[in-house]
N, CA, C and O atoms as a CHARMM CRD file, in Angstrom:
* protein
*
  388
    1    1 MET  N     13.72400  27.46900  16.00600 PROA 1      0.00000
    2    1 MET  CA    14.49600  27.34200  15.00200 PROA 1      0.00000
    3    1 MET  C     14.85500  28.48200  14.40600 PROA 1      0.00000
    4    1 MET  O     13.96400  29.29400  14.15600 PROA 1      0.00000
    5    2 THR  N     16.03600  28.73900  14.10200 PROA 2      0.00000
    6    2 THR  CA    16.58500  30.07700  13.42500 PROA 2      0.00000
    7    2 THR  C     17.12400  29.76800  12.35300 PROA 2      0.00000
    8    2 THR  O     17.89100  28.82000  12.18300 PROA 2      0.00000
    9    3 ALA  N     16.64100  30.79800  11.29500 PROA 3      0.00000
   10    3 ALA  CA    17.20400  30.54600   9.93700 PROA 3      0.00000
   11    3 ALA  C     18.00600  31.77400   9.55000 PROA 3      0.00000
   12    3 ALA  O     17.51900  32.89200   9.71600 PROA 3      0.00000
   13    4 TYR  N     19.14100  31.61900   9.07200 PROA 4      0.00000
   14    4 TYR  CA    20.05200  32.92300   8.67000 PROA 4      0.00000
   15    4 TYR  C     19.98400  32.95200   7.09500 PROA 4      0.00000
   16    4 TYR  O     20.14200  31.97200   6.36700 PROA 4      0.00000
   17    5 THR  N     19.72700  34.22100   6.70100 PROA 5      0.00000
   18    5 THR  CA    19.76000  34.35700   5.03100 PROA 5      0.00000
   19    5 THR  C     20.88800  35.38500   4.80600 PROA 5      0.00000
   20    5 THR  O     21.03900  36.45500   5.39600 PROA 5      0.00000
   21    6 ILE  N     21.61700  34.86900   3.87500 PROA 6      0.00000
   22    6 ILE  CA    22.72300  35.46000   3.50100 PROA 6      0.00000
   23    6 ILE  C     22.44800  36.04200   1.96000 PROA 6      0.00000
   24    6 ILE  O     22.13500  35.22000   1.09900 PROA 6      0.00000
   25    7 ASP  N     22.54800  37.29300   1.64600 PROA 7      0.00000
   26    7 ASP  CA    22.42500  37.96400   0.46800 PROA 7      0.00000
   27    7 ASP  C     23.76900  37.92300  -0.40200 PROA 7      0.00000
   28    7 ASP  O     24.61000  38.80600  -0.23300 PROA 7      0.00000
   29    8 LEU  N     23.99400  36.77900  -1.43900 PROA 8      0.00000
   30    8 LEU  CA    25.40900  36.88000  -1.82100 PROA 8      0.00000
   31    8 LEU  C     25.25300  37.59700  -3.15800 PROA 8      0.00000
   32    8 LEU  O     26.18700  37.53400  -3.95800 PROA 8      0.00000
   33    9 SER  N     24.19400  38.24500  -3.44900 PROA 9      0.00000
   34    9 SER  CA    24.24300  39.06800  -4.77400 PROA 9      0.00000
   35    9 SER  C     25.15900  40.12000  -4.88600 PROA 9      0.00000
   36    9 SER  O     25.52500  40.41900  -6.02200 PROA 9      0.00000
   37   10 PRO  N     25.71200  40.89700  -3.68600 PROA 10     0.00000
   38   10 PRO  CA    26.69900  41.79700  -4.12300 PROA 10     0.00000
   39   10 PRO  C     28.11900  41.06600  -4.47700 PROA 10     0.00000
   40   10 PRO  O     29.00300  41.80000  -4.91700 PROA 10     0.00000
   41   11 ILE  N     28.36900  39.83400  -4.33500 PROA 11     0.00000
   42   11 ILE  CA    29.55600  39.30300  -4.88700 PROA 11     0.00000
   43   11 ILE  C     29.53800  38.04900  -5.86600 PROA 11     0.00000
   44   11 ILE  O     30.51900  37.62700  -6.47800 PROA 11     0.00000
   45   12 LEU  N     28.13000  37.48200  -5.90800 PROA 12     0.00000
   46   12 LEU  CA    28.02600  36.32000  -6.97700 PROA 12     0.00000
   47   12 LEU  C     26.56900  35.80400  -6.91300 PROA 12     0.00000
   48   12 LEU  O     25.88500  35.87700  -5.89200 PROA 12     0.00000
   49   13 THR  N     26.18800  35.32400  -7.98100 PROA 13     0.00000
   50   13 THR  CA    24.70800  34.56800  -8.15300 PROA 13     0.00000
   51   13 THR  C     25.09600  33.14900  -7.94100 PROA 13     0.00000
   52   13 THR  O     25.86700  32.48300  -8.63200 PROA 13     0.00000
   53   14 LEU  N     24.39300  32.76500  -6.80200 PROA 14     0.00000
   54   14 LEU  CA    24.50600  31.34100  -6.53900 PROA 14     0.00000
   55   14 LEU  C     23.53300  30.62800  -7.51900 PROA 14     0.00000
   56   14 LEU  O     22.34400  30.93600  -7.43200 PROA 14     0.00000
   57   15 THR  N     23.91000  29.71000  -8.44100 PROA 15     0.00000
   58   15 THR  CA    23.36600  28.99200  -9.33000 PROA 15     0.00000
   59   15 THR  C     22.85900  27.64400  -8.80300 PROA 15     0.00000
   60   15 THR  O     23.36700  27.23300  -7.75900 PROA 15     0.00000
   61   16 ALA  N     21.99100  26.97000  -9.35800 PROA 16     0.00000
   62   16 ALA  CA    21.44000  25.56600  -8.76200 PROA 16     0.00000
   63   16 ALA  C     22.51400  24.64000  -8.56000 PROA 16     0.00000
   64   16 ALA  O     22.63200  23.91400  -7.57400 PROA 16     0.00000
   65   17 ASP  N     23.42800  24.71100  -9.71100 PROA 17     0.00000
   66   17 ASP  CA    24.66800  23.88100  -9.72300 PROA 17     0.00000
   67   17 ASP  C     25.49800  24.16600  -8.59700 PROA 17     0.00000
   68   17 ASP  O     25.90400  23.25800  -7.87200 PROA 17     0.00000
   69   18 GLN  N     25.84000  25.62900  -8.36000 PROA 18     0.00000
   70   18 GLN  CA    26.70300  25.78400  -7.12900 PROA 18     0.00000
   71   18 GLN  C     26.16300  25.46000  -5.86200 PROA 18     0.00000
   72   18 GLN  O     26.84700  25.01300  -4.94100 PROA 18     0.00000
   73   19 PHE  N     24.72700  25.71800  -5.78900 PROA 19     0.00000
   74   19 PHE  CA    24.20600  25.29900  -4.39400 PROA 19     0.00000
   75   19 PHE  C     24.40900  23.63000  -4.28000 PROA 19     0.00000
   76   19 PHE  O     24.79000  23.06000  -3.25700 PROA 19     0.00000
   77   20 ASP  N     24.09300  23.01700  -5.46500 PROA 20     0.00000
   78   20 ASP  CA    24.10800  21.39200  -5.02400 PROA 20     0.00000
   79   20 ASP  C     25.73100  21.12000  -4.71600 PROA 20     0.00000
   80   20 ASP  O     25.95800  20.22000  -3.90700 PROA 20     0.00000
   81   21 ARG  N     26.72200  21.72500  -5.21400 PROA 21     0.00000
   82   21 ARG  CA    28.09200  21.53200  -4.80100 PROA 21     0.00000
   83   21 ARG  C     28.31000  22.04600  -3.55200 PROA 21     0.00000
   84   21 ARG  O     29.16000  21.42100  -2.91900 PROA 21     0.00000
   85   22 LEU  N     27.79600  23.02900  -2.96400 PROA 22     0.00000
   86   22 LEU  CA    27.88400  23.60100  -1.70600 PROA 22     0.00000
   87   22 LEU  C     27.23500  22.48600  -0.53300 PROA 22     0.00000
   88   22 LEU  O     27.76100  22.26100   0.55700 PROA 22     0.00000
   89   23 CYS  N     26.27000  22.00600  -0.92200 PROA 23     0.00000
   90   23 CYS  CA    25.46300  20.97100  -0.11700 PROA 23     0.00000
   91   23 CYS  C     26.23100  19.79600  -0.02600 PROA 23     0.00000
   92   23 CYS  O     26.23800  19.17600   1.03800 PROA 23     0.00000
   93   24 GLU  N     26.96300  19.35300  -1.12000 PROA 24     0.00000
   94   24 GLU  CA    27.72300  18.13400  -0.92100 PROA 24     0.00000
   95   24 GLU  C     28.87700  18.49000  -0.35400 PROA 24     0.00000
   96   24 GLU  O     29.36300  17.57900   0.31600 PROA 24     0.00000
   97   25 ALA  N     29.44000  19.39100  -0.37400 PROA 25     0.00000
   98   25 ALA  CA    30.85900  19.68600   0.37800 PROA 25     0.00000
   99   25 ALA  C     30.49400  19.85600   1.83200 PROA 25     0.00000
  100   25 ALA  O     31.42600  19.73100   2.62600 PROA 25     0.00000
  101   26 ASN  N     29.42400  20.09200   2.26600 PROA 26     0.00000
  102   26 ASN  CA    29.03900  20.52300   3.50800 PROA 26     0.00000
  103   26 ASN  C     27.69500  19.80900   4.13100 PROA 26     0.00000
  104   26 ASN  O     26.67400  20.41700   4.45000 PROA 26     0.00000
  105   27 PRO  N     27.92000  18.31500   4.24300 PROA 27     0.00000
  106   27 PRO  CA    26.81700  17.34300   4.32900 PROA 27     0.00000
  107   27 PRO  C     26.03800  17.64000   5.73200 PROA 27     0.00000
  108   27 PRO  O     24.86000  17.30000   5.83800 PROA 27     0.00000
  109   28 ASP  N     26.69900  18.26100   6.76900 PROA 28     0.00000
  110   28 ASP  CA    26.22500  18.37500   8.03400 PROA 28     0.00000
  111   28 ASP  C     25.60900  19.72600   8.32900 PROA 28     0.00000
  112   28 ASP  O     25.25900  20.02400   9.47100 PROA 28     0.00000
  113   29 VAL  N     25.48700  20.49200   7.35900 PROA 29     0.00000
  114   29 VAL  CA    24.75100  21.81400   7.33900 PROA 29     0.00000
  115   29 VAL  C     23.44500  21.76100   6.46300 PROA 29     0.00000
  116   29 VAL  O     23.48500  21.14300   5.40000 PROA 29     0.00000
  117   30 LYS  N     22.38700  22.33200   6.83400 PROA 30     0.00000
  118   30 LYS  CA    21.08500  22.16600   6.27500 PROA 30     0.00000
  119   30 LYS  C     21.07900  23.53200   5.51600 PROA 30     0.00000
  120   30 LYS  O     21.04600  24.55000   6.20700 PROA 30     0.00000
  121   31 PHE  N     21.10500  23.63700   4.24800 PROA 31     0.00000
  122   31 PHE  CA    21.17300  24.78500   3.55300 PROA 31     0.00000
  123   31 PHE  C     19.60100  24.85400   2.66900 PROA 31     0.00000
  124   31 PHE  O     18.91400  23.85600   2.44700 PROA 31     0.00000
  125   32 GLU  N     19.28600  26.11200   2.29400 PROA 32     0.00000
  126   32 GLU  CA    17.98300  26.10800   1.45000 PROA 32     0.00000
  127   32 GLU  C     18.55000  27.16000   0.68400 PROA 32     0.00000
  128   32 GLU  O     19.56700  27.71200   1.10500 PROA 32     0.00000
  129   33 ARG  N     17.88600  27.60600  -0.67500 PROA 33     0.00000
  130   33 ARG  CA    18.16700  28.71600  -1.56600 PROA 33     0.00000
  131   33 ARG  C     16.93200  29.30300  -1.93400 PROA 33     0.00000
  132   33 ARG  O     16.07900  28.56500  -2.42800 PROA 33     0.00000
  133   34 THR  N     16.66100  30.66500  -1.75500 PROA 34     0.00000
  134   34 THR  CA    15.62300  31.30400  -2.10800 PROA 34     0.00000
  135   34 THR  C     15.50600  31.59200  -3.74600 PROA 34     0.00000
  136   34 THR  O     16.56000  31.63800  -4.38100 PROA 34     0.00000
  137   35 PRO  N     14.36900  31.76600  -4.36900 PROA 35     0.00000
  138   35 PRO  CA    14.35700  32.16300  -5.63500 PROA 35     0.00000
  139   35 PRO  C     15.22600  33.33400  -6.12100 PROA 35     0.00000
  140   35 PRO  O     15.55900  33.54700  -7.28700 PROA 35     0.00000
  141   36 ALA  N     15.48200  33.92800  -5.22700 PROA 36     0.00000
  142   36 ALA  CA    16.41500  35.19500  -5.54200 PROA 36     0.00000
  143   36 ALA  C     18.05400  34.84500  -5.43700 PROA 36     0.00000
  144   36 ALA  O     18.91900  35.69800  -5.63900 PROA 36     0.00000
  145   37 GLY  N     18.27600  33.74500  -5.16000 PROA 37     0.00000
  146   37 GLY  CA    19.43600  33.05500  -4.96700 PROA 37     0.00000
  147   37 GLY  C     20.27600  33.39900  -3.55200 PROA 37     0.00000
  148   37 GLY  O     21.47800  33.19700  -3.37400 PROA 37     0.00000
  149   38 GLU  N     19.38000  33.93600  -2.65200 PROA 38     0.00000
  150   38 GLU  CA    20.04000  33.87600  -1.18200 PROA 38     0.00000
  151   38 GLU  C     20.13100  32.57700  -0.57500 PROA 38     0.00000
  152   38 GLU  O     19.24300  31.72800  -0.65300 PROA 38     0.00000
  153   39 LEU  N     21.18800  32.44100   0.01300 PROA 39     0.00000
  154   39 LEU  CA    21.58000  31.19800   0.86200 PROA 39     0.00000
  155   39 LEU  C     20.90400  31.33100   2.13700 PROA 39     0.00000
  156   39 LEU  O     20.93000  32.39100   2.76300 PROA 39     0.00000
  157   40 VAL  N     20.20500  30.13200   2.60900 PROA 40     0.00000
  158   40 VAL  CA    19.45700  30.28300   3.87500 PROA 40     0.00000
  159   40 VAL  C     20.10500  28.97100   4.63000 PROA 40     0.00000
  160   40 VAL  O     20.18000  27.83300   4.16500 PROA 40     0.00000
  161   41 ILE  N     20.49500  29.36900   5.74700 PROA 41     0.00000
  162   41 ILE  CA    21.10000  28.28800   6.87300 PROA 41     0.00000
  163   41 ILE  C     20.19000  28.12700   7.98300 PROA 41     0.00000
  164   41 ILE  O     19.88100  28.96300   8.83200 PROA 41     0.00000
  165   42 MET  N     19.77200  26.82600   7.84400 PROA 42     0.00000
  166   42 MET  CA    19.03200  26.43400   8.86000 PROA 42     0.00000
  167   42 MET  C     19.50900  25.76800  10.16000 PROA 42     0.00000
  168   42 MET  O     20.30500  24.82900  10.16500 PROA 42     0.00000
  169   43 SER  N     19.07700  26.20800  11.04300 PROA 43     0.00000
  170   43 SER  CA    19.48700  25.61600  12.52000 PROA 43     0.00000
  171   43 SER  C     18.68400  24.54500  12.87300 PROA 43     0.00000
  172   43 SER  O     17.61500  24.41600  12.27700 PROA 43     0.00000
  173   44 PRO  N     19.06800  23.59200  13.90700 PROA 44     0.00000
  174   44 PRO  CA    18.34100  22.51700  14.27300 PROA 44     0.00000
  175   44 PRO  C     17.07800  23.04200  14.94200 PROA 44     0.00000
  176   44 PRO  O     16.98800  24.22200  15.28100 PROA 44     0.00000
  177   45 THR  N     16.15200  22.19700  15.11900 PROA 45     0.00000
  178   45 THR  CA    15.06700  22.50700  15.75600 PROA 45     0.00000
  179   45 THR  C     15.00500  22.04500  16.99700 PROA 45     0.00000
  180   45 THR  O     15.72700  21.07100  17.21200 PROA 45     0.00000
  181   46 GLY  N     14.22700  22.52700  18.07800 PROA 46     0.00000
  182   46 GLY  CA    13.98700  22.13000  19.50600 PROA 46     0.00000
  183   46 GLY  C     13.28800  20.86700  19.42300 PROA 46     0.00000
  184   46 GLY  O     12.94800  20.29700  18.38600 PROA 46     0.00000
  185   47 GLY  N     13.08300  20.43500  20.76500 PROA 47     0.00000
  186   47 GLY  CA    12.27600  19.13400  21.02300 PROA 47     0.00000
  187   47 GLY  C     10.99100  19.20500  20.61600 PROA 47     0.00000
  188   47 GLY  O     10.56500  18.34600  19.84400 PROA 47     0.00000
  189   48 GLU  N     10.20900  20.19900  21.05300 PROA 48     0.00000
  190   48 GLU  CA     8.77500  20.34500  20.83400 PROA 48     0.00000
  191   48 GLU  C      8.60000  20.42700  19.14500 PROA 48     0.00000
  192   48 GLU  O      7.78900  19.69700  18.57600 PROA 48     0.00000
  193   49 THR  N      9.22100  21.13600  18.60500 PROA 49     0.00000
  194   49 THR  CA     9.22100  21.31300  17.07400 PROA 49     0.00000
  195   49 THR  C      9.48800  19.91400  16.45600 PROA 49     0.00000
  196   49 THR  O      8.68900  19.38200  15.68500 PROA 49     0.00000
  197   50 GLY  N     10.61300  19.37300  16.82600 PROA 50     0.00000
  198   50 GLY  CA    10.82400  18.05800  16.35100 PROA 50     0.00000
  199   50 GLY  C      9.83400  16.99300  16.52800 PROA 50     0.00000
  200   50 GLY  O      9.54100  16.13800  15.69300 PROA 50     0.00000
  201   51 ASN  N      9.30200  17.14800  17.81800 PROA 51     0.00000
  202   51 ASN  CA     8.08800  16.01600  18.00500 PROA 51     0.00000
  203   51 ASN  C      6.73800  16.31400  16.94400 PROA 51     0.00000
  204   51 ASN  O      5.98600  15.47200  16.45200 PROA 51     0.00000
  205   52 GLU  N      6.71400  17.80600  16.78000 PROA 52     0.00000
  206   52 GLU  CA     5.39600  17.99000  15.99300 PROA 52     0.00000
  207   52 GLU  C      5.69000  17.45300  14.52900 PROA 52     0.00000
  208   52 GLU  O      4.89000  16.76500  13.89500 PROA 52     0.00000
  209   53 ASN  N      6.85400  17.82600  14.09900 PROA 53     0.00000
  210   53 ASN  CA     7.25000  17.37400  12.77100 PROA 53     0.00000
  211   53 ASN  C      7.29200  15.91500  12.59200 PROA 53     0.00000
  212   53 ASN  O      7.10000  15.37900  11.50100 PROA 53     0.00000
  213   54 ALA  N      7.58800  15.17700  13.86000 PROA 54     0.00000
  214   54 ALA  CA     7.50800  13.61500  13.36600 PROA 54     0.00000
  215   54 ALA  C      6.08600  13.34100  13.59600 PROA 54     0.00000
  216   54 ALA  O      5.73200  12.40700  12.87600 PROA 54     0.00000
  217   55 GLU  N      5.25800  13.73900  14.23000 PROA 55     0.00000
  218   55 GLU  CA     3.75200  13.36600  14.28400 PROA 55     0.00000
  219   55 GLU  C      3.20700  13.69900  13.06500 PROA 55     0.00000
  220   55 GLU  O      2.45400  12.92800  12.47000 PROA 55     0.00000
  221   56 LEU  N      3.52800  14.80100  12.63500 PROA 56     0.00000
  222   56 LEU  CA     2.72800  15.35600  11.22800 PROA 56     0.00000
  223   56 LEU  C      3.26100  14.14400  10.01900 PROA 56     0.00000
  224   56 LEU  O      2.53000  13.55200   9.22400 PROA 56     0.00000
  225   57 GLY  N      4.60100  14.01800  10.16000 PROA 57     0.00000
  226   57 GLY  CA     5.09200  13.15000   9.11000 PROA 57     0.00000
  227   57 GLY  C      4.54400  11.79100   9.04700 PROA 57     0.00000
  228   57 GLY  O      4.35200  11.16400   8.00500 PROA 57     0.00000
  229   58 ALA  N      4.28800  11.35100  10.33200 PROA 58     0.00000
  230   58 ALA  CA     3.69800   9.87800  10.63800 PROA 58     0.00000
  231   58 ALA  C      2.27900  10.03500   9.91400 PROA 58     0.00000
  232   58 ALA  O      1.93000   9.26200   9.02100 PROA 58     0.00000
  233   59 GLU  N      1.53000  11.04100  10.34400 PROA 59     0.00000
  234   59 GLU  CA     0.24700  11.31300   9.80900 PROA 59     0.00000
  235   59 GLU  C      0.21500  10.97200   8.25200 PROA 59     0.00000
  236   59 GLU  O     -0.58000  10.17000   7.76100 PROA 59     0.00000
  237   60 PHE  N      1.13400  11.64800   7.57100 PROA 60     0.00000
  238   60 PHE  CA     1.14900  11.43300   6.15300 PROA 60     0.00000
  239   60 PHE  C      1.56500  10.20700   5.75100 PROA 60     0.00000
  240   60 PHE  O      1.05900   9.71900   4.74100 PROA 60     0.00000
  241   61 VAL  N      2.50800   9.54400   6.44200 PROA 61     0.00000
  242   61 VAL  CA     2.77000   8.10600   6.18500 PROA 61     0.00000
  243   61 VAL  C      1.68600   7.08800   6.24300 PROA 61     0.00000
  244   61 VAL  O      1.49400   6.23300   5.37900 PROA 61     0.00000
  245   62 PHE  N      0.92000   7.26600   7.44400 PROA 62     0.00000
  246   62 PHE  CA    -0.19500   6.43300   7.57800 PROA 62     0.00000
  247   62 PHE  C     -1.36900   6.54900   6.50200 PROA 62     0.00000
  248   62 PHE  O     -2.00000   5.59900   6.03900 PROA 62     0.00000
  249   63 TRP  N     -1.50900   7.66200   6.25000 PROA 63     0.00000
  250   63 TRP  CA    -2.62700   8.15200   5.26400 PROA 63     0.00000
  251   63 TRP  C     -2.22600   7.72800   3.83900 PROA 63     0.00000
  252   63 TRP  O     -3.08600   7.32300   3.05700 PROA 63     0.00000
  253   64 ASN  N     -0.92400   7.81800   3.49400 PROA 64     0.00000
  254   64 ASN  CA    -0.35400   7.40900   2.14300 PROA 64     0.00000
  255   64 ASN  C     -0.50600   5.87000   2.04200 PROA 64     0.00000
  256   64 ASN  O     -0.99000   5.35100   1.03600 PROA 64     0.00000
  257   65 ARG  N     -0.03200   5.07600   3.22800 PROA 65     0.00000
  258   65 ARG  CA    -0.16500   3.72000   3.02900 PROA 65     0.00000
  259   65 ARG  C     -1.31900   3.14800   2.74800 PROA 65     0.00000
  260   65 ARG  O     -1.33500   2.04400   2.20300 PROA 65     0.00000
  261   66 GLN  N     -2.35400   3.74500   3.04400 PROA 66     0.00000
  262   66 GLN  CA    -3.86000   3.39800   2.83600 PROA 66     0.00000
  263   66 GLN  C     -4.33200   3.90100   1.54700 PROA 66     0.00000
  264   66 GLN  O     -5.01100   3.22000   0.77900 PROA 66     0.00000
  265   67 ALA  N     -3.90000   5.30900   1.28300 PROA 67     0.00000
  266   67 ALA  CA    -4.33300   5.61100  -0.03800 PROA 67     0.00000
  267   67 ALA  C     -3.55900   5.24800  -1.21400 PROA 67     0.00000
  268   67 ALA  O     -4.08900   5.11700  -2.31800 PROA 67     0.00000
  269   68 LYS  N     -2.34100   5.08500  -1.00500 PROA 68     0.00000
  270   68 LYS  CA    -1.22400   4.59300  -1.92800 PROA 68     0.00000
  271   68 LYS  C     -1.24300   5.46600  -3.41300 PROA 68     0.00000
  272   68 LYS  O     -1.26400   4.97600  -4.54200 PROA 68     0.00000
  273   69 LEU  N     -1.23000   6.81800  -3.06000 PROA 69     0.00000
  274   69 LEU  CA    -1.30700   7.83100  -4.01800 PROA 69     0.00000
  275   69 LEU  C      0.10100   8.56200  -4.36100 PROA 69     0.00000
  276   69 LEU  O      0.22600   9.21200  -5.39900 PROA 69     0.00000
  277   70 GLY  N      1.10200   8.42200  -3.46800 PROA 70     0.00000
  278   70 GLY  CA     2.21100   9.05400  -3.82900 PROA 70     0.00000
  279   70 GLY  C      3.25600   8.72000  -2.97200 PROA 70     0.00000
  280   70 GLY  O      3.31600   7.54300  -2.61500 PROA 70     0.00000
  281   71 VAL  N      4.25700   9.65800  -2.48700 PROA 71     0.00000
  282   71 VAL  CA     5.43800   9.44200  -1.80400 PROA 71     0.00000
  283   71 VAL  C      5.57300  10.28300  -0.83400 PROA 71     0.00000
  284   71 VAL  O      5.41500  11.45600  -1.17300 PROA 71     0.00000
  285   72 VAL  N      5.87700  10.04400   0.56100 PROA 72     0.00000
  286   72 VAL  CA     6.12000  10.92500   1.47400 PROA 72     0.00000
  287   72 VAL  C      7.74500  11.15500   1.89500 PROA 72     0.00000
  288   72 VAL  O      8.48000  10.20700   2.16900 PROA 72     0.00000
  289   73 PHE  N      8.13400  12.40100   1.90300 PROA 73     0.00000
  290   73 PHE  CA     9.39200  12.68900   2.24900 PROA 73     0.00000
  291   73 PHE  C      9.54500  13.51500   3.63600 PROA 73     0.00000
  292   73 PHE  O      8.70000  14.31900   4.03000 PROA 73     0.00000
  293   74 ASP  N     10.67200  13.21900   4.27600 PROA 74     0.00000
  294   74 ASP  CA    10.84500  14.07900   5.40300 PROA 74     0.00000
  295   74 ASP  C     11.69700  15.30900   5.22600 PROA 74     0.00000
  296   74 ASP  O     11.97200  15.58800   4.05900 PROA 74     0.00000
  297   75 SER  N     12.18100  16.12600   6.21200 PROA 75     0.00000
  298   75 SER  CA    12.82900  17.58800   6.08000 PROA 75     0.00000
  299   75 SER  C     14.24600  17.25100   5.69400 PROA 75     0.00000
  300   75 SER  O     14.94200  18.26000   5.57700 PROA 75     0.00000
  301   76 SER  N     14.83500  16.17100   5.47400 PROA 76     0.00000
  302   76 SER  CA    16.13800  15.90200   4.84600 PROA 76     0.00000
  303   76 SER  C     16.11200  16.11500   3.45700 PROA 76     0.00000
  304   76 SER  O     17.15900  16.44300   2.89800 PROA 76     0.00000
  305   77 THR  N     14.90600  15.95600   2.71300 PROA 77     0.00000
  306   77 THR  CA    14.81200  16.01100   1.25100 PROA 77     0.00000
  307   77 THR  C     14.75300  17.67400   0.92100 PROA 77     0.00000
  308   77 THR  O     14.02400  18.48300   1.49600 PROA 77     0.00000
  309   78 CYS  N     15.61800  17.93100  -0.04800 PROA 78     0.00000
  310   78 CYS  CA    15.65900  19.40400  -0.59300 PROA 78     0.00000
  311   78 CYS  C     14.99400  19.21000  -2.16100 PROA 78     0.00000
  312   78 CYS  O     15.43700  18.54400  -3.09700 PROA 78     0.00000
  313   79 PHE  N     13.86400  19.98000  -2.08700 PROA 79     0.00000
  314   79 PHE  CA    13.15700  19.99200  -3.52100 PROA 79     0.00000
  315   79 PHE  C     13.37100  21.34600  -4.14900 PROA 79     0.00000
  316   79 PHE  O     13.24600  22.45900  -3.64000 PROA 79     0.00000
  317   80 ARG  N     13.75000  20.97000  -5.46800 PROA 80     0.00000
  318   80 ARG  CA    14.12900  22.25100  -6.58100 PROA 80     0.00000
  319   80 ARG  C     12.64600  22.73300  -6.93100 PROA 80     0.00000
  320   80 ARG  O     11.85500  22.03300  -7.56400 PROA 80     0.00000
  321   81 ILE  N     12.39100  23.87900  -6.49500 PROA 81     0.00000
  322   81 ILE  CA    11.01400  24.84300  -6.88200 PROA 81     0.00000
  323   81 ILE  C     11.20300  25.32000  -8.10900 PROA 81     0.00000
  324   81 ILE  O     12.15600  25.96900  -8.54200 PROA 81     0.00000
  325   82 PRO  N      9.84100  24.81100  -8.85600 PROA 82     0.00000
  326   82 PRO  CA     9.81900  25.67500 -10.42000 PROA 82     0.00000
  327   82 PRO  C      9.84700  26.93500 -10.42500 PROA 82     0.00000
  328   82 PRO  O     10.18100  27.33800 -11.53900 PROA 82     0.00000
  329   83 GLY  N      9.62500  27.87300  -9.59300 PROA 83     0.00000
  330   83 GLY  CA     9.74300  29.10900  -9.36600 PROA 83     0.00000
  331   83 GLY  C     10.96100  29.65100  -9.02000 PROA 83     0.00000
  332   83 GLY  O     11.18900  30.85800  -9.09600 PROA 83     0.00000
  333   84 GLY  N     11.90500  28.67800  -8.57600 PROA 84     0.00000
  334   84 GLY  CA    13.20200  29.18200  -8.23200 PROA 84     0.00000
  335   84 GLY  C     13.56100  28.84000  -6.87800 PROA 84     0.00000
  336   84 GLY  O     12.67300  28.76500  -6.02900 PROA 84     0.00000
  337   85 GLY  N     14.63500  28.64900  -6.61700 PROA 85     0.00000
  338   85 GLY  CA    15.08700  28.11400  -5.17300 PROA 85     0.00000
  339   85 GLY  C     15.04500  26.52300  -4.79900 PROA 85     0.00000
  340   85 GLY  O     14.59900  25.67800  -5.57500 PROA 85     0.00000
  341   86 ASP  N     15.45500  26.29500  -3.78700 PROA 86     0.00000
  342   86 ASP  CA    15.62600  24.94000  -3.10300 PROA 86     0.00000
  343   86 ASP  C     15.07200  24.92100  -1.74400 PROA 86     0.00000
  344   86 ASP  O     15.47200  25.71100  -0.88900 PROA 86     0.00000
  345   87 ARG  N     14.17800  24.05900  -1.52100 PROA 87     0.00000
  346   87 ARG  CA    13.55500  24.11600  -0.12500 PROA 87     0.00000
  347   87 ARG  C     13.35200  22.71100   0.48200 PROA 87     0.00000
  348   87 ARG  O     13.08400  21.71300  -0.18700 PROA 87     0.00000
  349   88 SER  N     13.51200  22.74200   1.86300 PROA 88     0.00000
  350   88 SER  CA    13.29100  21.40500   2.55500 PROA 88     0.00000
  351   88 SER  C     12.06200  21.61700   3.35900 PROA 88     0.00000
  352   88 SER  O     12.14500  22.35400   4.34200 PROA 88     0.00000
  353   89 PRO  N     10.89500  21.04000   3.04700 PROA 89     0.00000
  354   89 PRO  CA     9.69400  21.28600   3.97100 PROA 89     0.00000
  355   89 PRO  C      9.88400  20.41200   5.08100 PROA 89     0.00000
  356   89 PRO  O     10.78900  19.57900   5.03700 PROA 89     0.00000
  357   90 ASP  N      9.14500  20.50700   6.05700 PROA 90     0.00000
  358   90 ASP  CA     9.14700  19.58400   7.29100 PROA 90     0.00000
  359   90 ASP  C      8.60900  18.44600   6.90200 PROA 90     0.00000
  360   90 ASP  O      9.04700  17.41200   7.40700 PROA 90     0.00000
  361   91 VAL  N      7.55300  18.37800   5.93000 PROA 91     0.00000
  362   91 VAL  CA     7.19000  17.02700   5.43400 PROA 91     0.00000
  363   91 VAL  C      6.55900  17.34900   4.16500 PROA 91     0.00000
  364   91 VAL  O      5.79500  18.30300   4.01900 PROA 91     0.00000
  365   92 ALA  N      6.91800  16.47700   3.18600 PROA 92     0.00000
  366   92 ALA  CA     6.27100  16.56200   1.81300 PROA 92     0.00000
  367   92 ALA  C      5.65700  15.44700   1.40100 PROA 92     0.00000
  368   92 ALA  O      5.94600  14.34600   1.87000 PROA 92     0.00000
  369   93 TRP  N      4.78600  15.61800   0.52000 PROA 93     0.00000
  370   93 TRP  CA     4.04000  14.28200  -0.27400 PROA 93     0.00000
  371   93 TRP  C      4.11400  14.68400  -1.64700 PROA 93     0.00000
  372   93 TRP  O      4.08000  15.88600  -1.91100 PROA 93     0.00000
  373   94 VAL  N      4.21800  13.76400  -2.61900 PROA 94     0.00000
  374   94 VAL  CA     4.45600  13.93700  -3.90500 PROA 94     0.00000
  375   94 VAL  C      3.50400  12.84800  -4.71200 PROA 94     0.00000
  376   94 VAL  O      3.75400  11.64900  -4.58800 PROA 94     0.00000
  377   95 GLU  N      2.59000  13.22200  -5.40300 PROA 95     0.00000
  378   95 GLU  CA     1.66700  12.38200  -6.12300 PROA 95     0.00000
  379   95 GLU  C      2.60400  11.67000  -7.14800 PROA 95     0.00000
  380   95 GLU  O      3.52500  12.18600  -7.78000 PROA 95     0.00000
  381   96 LYS  N      2.06300  10.03500  -7.18600 PROA 96     0.00000
  382   96 LYS  CA     2.81100   9.40900  -8.23000 PROA 96     0.00000
  383   96 LYS  C      2.39000   9.78400  -9.64400 PROA 96     0.00000
  384   96 LYS  O      1.28600  10.24000  -9.93800 PROA 96     0.00000
  385   97 SER  N      3.36300   9.54800 -10.46300 PROA 97     0.00000
  386   97 SER  CA     3.03200  10.03800 -11.89800 PROA 97     0.00000
  387   97 SER  C      2.57300   8.91100 -12.79900 PROA 97     0.00000
  388   97 SER  O      2.27400   9.14000 -13.97100 PROA 97     0.00000
């Protein structure tokens, strides 16, 4: 997988709201945003990585079905990070509140 990082700071500051609107306007493109406001464009993964991600996600789902402690998300979910930025991890687990 290749990620392209674009530093927009010479021309603008990419806010969280602007990032959200950019993602909504381009649903077929996988964007992330760094804490510095840089735009990251993610390319699709290859077969090996896709398989590894699916296996890892399945392990989380199976574990969570038994433990019932939270919610599992795949890489299509974008999380707003408290320290800044928006990221889409390969797999994520969030504890129930």
